[in-house]
C-alpha positions in Angstrom: -53.8 -53.4 6.7 -54.6 -51.5 3.5 -57.8 -50.0 5.0 -55.8 -48.9 8.1 -53.2 -47.3 5.9 -55.8 -45.3 3.9 -57.6 -44.3 7.1 -54.4 -42.9 8.6 -53.5 -41.3 5.3 -56.9 -39.6 5.1 -56.5 -38.4 8.7 -53.1 -36.9 7.9 -54.4 -35.2 4.8 -57.4 -33.9 6.8 -55.1 -32.5 9.5 -52.8 -31.0 6.9 -55.6 -29.3 5.1 -57.0 -28.0 8.4 -53.5 -26.6 9.2 -53.2 -24.7 6.0 -56.7 -23.3 6.5 -55.8 -22.1 10.0 -52.7 -20.3 8.9 -54.3 -18.0 6.3 -57.0 -17.1 8.8 -54.4 -16.0 11.3 -52.7 -14.0 8.6 -56.1 -12.5 7.6 -56.7 -11.5 11.2 -53.4 -9.6 11.3 -54.0 -8.0 8.0 -57.5 -7.0 9.0 -56.1 -5.4 12.2 -53.6 -3.4 10.2 -56.3 -2.1 7.8 -58.6 -1.2 10.7 -55.8 0.5 12.5 -55.0 2.6 9.4 -58.6 3.9 9.1 -59.1 4.2 12.9 -55.8 6.0 13.5 -55.8 8.3 10.5 -59.5 8.6 10.1 -61.3 9.8 7.0 -59.6 13.3 6.8 -56.2 14.7 6.3 -55.9 16.3 9.7 -54.6 13.3 11.6 -51.6 13.0 9.3 -50.2 16.3 10.7 -50.9 15.5 14.4 -48.9 12.3 14.9 -45.7 10.6 13.7 -46.0 8.3 10.7 -46.2 4.8 12.1 -43.3 2.4 11.2 -45.4 -0.5 12.4 -48.3 0.3 10.1 -46.5 1.4 6.9 -43.8 -0.2 4.8 -40.5 1.7 5.0 -40.9 3.0 1.4 -44.5 4.3 2.0 -43.5 5.7 5.4 -40.6 7.6 3.8 -42.9 9.0 1.0 -45.6 10.1 3.5 -42.9 11.8 5.7 -41.4 13.6 2.7 -44.9 14.8 1.7 -45.6 16.0 5.2 -42.2 17.8 5.4 -42.8 19.5 2.1 -46.2 20.7 3.3 -44.9 21.9 6.6 -42.1 23.7 4.9 -44.5 25.4 2.5 -46.7 26.4 5.5 -43.7 28.1 7.1 -42.6 29.7 3.8 -46.1 31.2 3.3 -46.4 32.3 6.9 -43.0 34.2 6.7 -43.6 35.6 3.2 -44.8 39.0 2.2 -48.3 37.4 1.6 -49.0 35.3 4.7 -52.7 35.1 3.7 -51.9 32.9 0.7 -52.9 29.3 0.9 -49.9 26.9 1.5 -49.5 23.5 0.0 -51.6 21.3 2.2 -53.0 17.8 2.1 -56.6 18.2 1.2 -59.3 15.6 1.5 -58.9 12.1 2.7 -55.5 10.9 1.5 -56.1 7.2 2.4 -59.4 6.9 0.5 -60.5 7.5 -3.1 -63.2 10.0 -2.2 -61.9 13.5 -1.4 -64.7 14.0 1.3 -63.6 10.7 3.0 -65.9 7.9 4.0 -68.6 7.3 6.6 -68.0 3.6 6.7 -66.1 0.7 5.2 -66.3 -3.1 5.0 -63.5 -5.5 4.2 -64.9 -7.7 1.4 -62.0 -10.0 0.6 -58.4 -10.6 1.5 -56.1 -12.2 -1.1 -52.7 -13.5 0.2 -50.0 -14.7 -2.1 -46.7 -15.4 -0.4 -45.7 -12.2 1.4 -48.0 -9.9 -0.5 -51.7 -9.3 0.4 -54.5 -7.3 -1.2 -57.5 -6.2 0.8 -60.6 -5.3 -1.1 -62.5 -2.8 0.9 -65.8 -1.3 0.1 -66.3 2.3 1.3 -69.4 4.4 1.6 -70.2 8.1 2.0 -73.8 8.5 3.1 -73.8 12.3 3.8 -75.2 12.7 0.2 -78.1 11.2 -1.5 -77.8 8.8 -3.1 -74.9 7.5 -1.0 -71.6 7.0 -2.7 -70.1 3.5 -2.7 -66.6 2.6 -4.1 -63.9 0.0 -3.7 -60.3 0.6 -2.8 -57.5 -2.1 -2.7 -55.1 -1.9 0.2 -51.8 -3.6 -0.6 -49.7 -5.0 2.2 -46.3 -6.7 2.3 -45.0 -9.0 5.0 -41.7 -7.7 6.3 -40.1 -9.7 9.1 -43.3 -11.6 9.9 -45.3 -8.3 10.2 -47.8 -7.1 7.6 -47.4 -3.4 6.6 -49.4 -1.2 4.3 -47.4 -0.6 1.1 -49.9 1.2 -1.1 -53.6 1.8 -1.7 -55.1 1.5 -5.2 -57.9 4.0 -5.6 -61.2 3.3 -7.4 -60.9 5.0 -10.8 -64.6 5.9 -10.8 -64.0 8.1 -7.8 -60.4 9.3 -7.8 -58.3 10.7 -10.7 -55.1 9.5 -9.1 -54.3 5.8 -9.5 -52.9 5.1 -6.1 -51.6 6.6 -2.8 -47.9 6.5 -3.7 -48.5 8.3 -7.0 -50.7 10.8 -5.3 -48.1 11.6 -2.7 -45.3 11.8 -5.2 -47.4 14.2 -7.3 -47.9 16.3 -4.2 -44.2 16.4 -3.6 -43.4 17.3 -7.2 -45.9 20.1 -7.1 -44.0 21.8 -4.3 -40.8 21.8 -6.3 -42.4 23.7 -9.2 
């Protein structure tokens, strides 16, 4: 009887541990899809941000609002310069790759690790830019939050060795502030 009890108990523990292992892998799959969609949809340059609406399924509401505000500020400055006495001046534009540490963008990336804690996730992604020699390699951290059972990108922490800005939100807010000066 005791042997049977321990056998059944070990089976339950085994199934329970398998169940908790399966759950994070499903979550990791969803998170990976979001990160891949970010870099596929918006690419490694700033041009895509102007050509399409900011996704509410990809970004958290706060980050989406910040991105939209920055785009609106840029578009307003483009119009202001175009209609000014000096239409040849350079308006306030997004320059460089805004979703990556390196201004020039990236030529490839690999997701190295995903850390999930409750409804917050961090994706450690290694990027490379191989159009120079030696190639540049850096690591950014993409932060996601789970809102209503859907993972959304909430911020990107930039590699300090490559970017002077700490993170995407700070960079966008600096951009917005610069327009108000």
